N, C-alpha and C positions, 0 to 999 in steps of 0.2 A: 354028836346031838344037838340040834339046834334050840334054841330056846325062844318063845315066842315075846317079843316086846311090843308092847301099846305104840309106845312112842315111835319105834320104827315103824308098824303098820300103819300109822297115822299118816306120817311123812311121806312113806312110799304112796300111800292114797293120793296125797296131795301131789305129789309131784307126777302122777300118772294125769291126775285131774289136769294140771298144767301143761303137761305136755298134748293132751288132746285138746287144750283150749288152744295151744299154738299151732297145731295142725290144722284146726277149723279157721284160724286166722291167717294162716298163711296159703289154705286153697280155696278159703270161701265155702267150704263143705261144712255140714253139721254132722253129729253124730247119728242123726235119725234120717238123715238122708236118703242111703242106700235101703233101709227098709221102708220111708215112705215111697218111694217109687216103685220098687217092688210091689207094693199094696195099692197103686196107681193114684195117688194123693198128689194133688197140684201144689207147686206152690203160691202161696196165697199172699207173700209177703209185701205186695204192692195194691191188695183190695182195697185200703182207704185211700187212693191215690186221688180219686174224683173228687173227696174231699177238702182237698189243700185250699186253704186262700180264706176269704171274708165272707160272710153269710148275713143278709138279712133274714131274722126269723120270725117267724109267728107261730105261737104256741097256744095251744088249749091243754087245759090241766083237769082233771076230774078232781073236784075236790075231797071227795070222801069215797075212796075205792072199796070195793066189796062190803060197799052197804046197802047197795040199791040206788043209791042217790043217781040223781041225773042233775045235778049241778056243777057246771065246767066255767072255770076260769080263762080269758083270755089275757095274754101278753104278748108283748113283740120286744125285738132285742138284737143284739149282733153276737154272732159265735164266729170265731177266729179259729182256724186248722192248721197248725204249724207243723211241718215234719222233721221229725228226728230221725236218726241211724236210717239216713235215706232212703225213708219211707216206710221201713220196718216198724216205726212204732210213731206217734204222733199226739199232740197235747191239743183238745180243743176247750176253747175259754167262752163261756156263754157270758153275759152283762145283759140283763133284761132291762128295758125302759123304766122300771121298777125296783125294787129292793133286792131280785132274786139273781145270783152270780153263782155259774157252777163251773167246774173244773172236771175234764175227762182225760185219762191217761189210757191211751190203746197199744198195746205192744203185741208182737207178733211173736208165736213161739215157734223155731224151725223145727223142731224135734215132732210135736205133735201135730204141725200145720194150722193150728189154730191161733184165733186172737183172744188176747184176755182186753176187758174194757173195765174199767175200773171209775168212780166218780167221788167228787168231794165239793163242800159248798165251805165257805169262811167261817160259817158259824159252827161247823162241826169240827174242822181242820183236821180232817185223817180221811184217808183215803177208804173205801168202804170192802166188801165183800167184790172180787173181780169176777165179771161175767164171762164165759169162756164159750168160742162158738167161732164161726167160719160163714164165710160167704159162697152161696151157691144159686147162680142163674141171676149173680149181679145184686144180692140182696143179702145182706149178713144179719144172722141171728143169733144172739149171744144169751146164756141163761145163767142163772144161778138162784139160790135160796135163801131167804132174809126173813126176819122176825117181823111181820105189820100187824099190827093190834094185836098182839101176843101171840099170833098163829104163823107157824111155818108156811111161807106161801112161795111157791117158784116166781120167778122175775123174769121176763123175755124184753131185751132191747134189742131193736130190729131197724136197719140202715139201709137206705139204697138211693140210688141216683136217679133221677128223672129227667134224661137230657144231661148236655154239658152243665147248665147253668140253674138247675132245681134239683134239690133232694127231698126226702121225706124220713124222718124217724119216729119210731113209737114204743113206749113202755105199755106193757100188759102184765097183769098179775093174774096168776091162776091156784086157787086155793083148794082143788080138787086132783092135784097132780098132771095137770097138764092137759085134763079131758077138755076143759072150756079154760077160755082167755078173757080177760075183762081190759080192753085198753082203755087205759088212764091218762095217757100223756101224747099227745101228738105234735109234732114238729115239722115246720114247712120251712124249707131254707129256699132262698134266692140269692143266685151270685149277686155279690155288691162289688162293683166296678169302680169305687173311689178310690 
């Protein structure tokens, strides 16, 4: 009779995972590919390709979201988006003409066929809650849930190309479970040829 060894089970599990990783690396396939293809999911791993490069940015930000405020602040700056993993991930760095700096890390999950989008600022020094979503008809919508002013709020980040040399992104909050959305940050990008 065989006895159960937690150590042997753990080692076996690690070996199986490594073998699966090796097969994935060798073939380029992912564990979710067969199921995803059967469900009609498309490969969206290059949906952010339009965004690579240097962009001049004009932003409008609502000062006090979900408060009824109509006070917006305008800013300009530059966003640089760099390709990682042959486009299956990227990093975007925004530096305003003022004190605001942002970093966005975006990576594709080949098993779910969705993107994760995360943000950080130098003042906080850590990534936040990743928003998860996908592109449909050229528009990417990514969702997460965060605490805003002590209340749990749905957050939507959206981005899309407007031709080859222009793009736009928006952030919106919903405090009613997604029935209504308040856009609180609009970013307009123009490709910078410098």
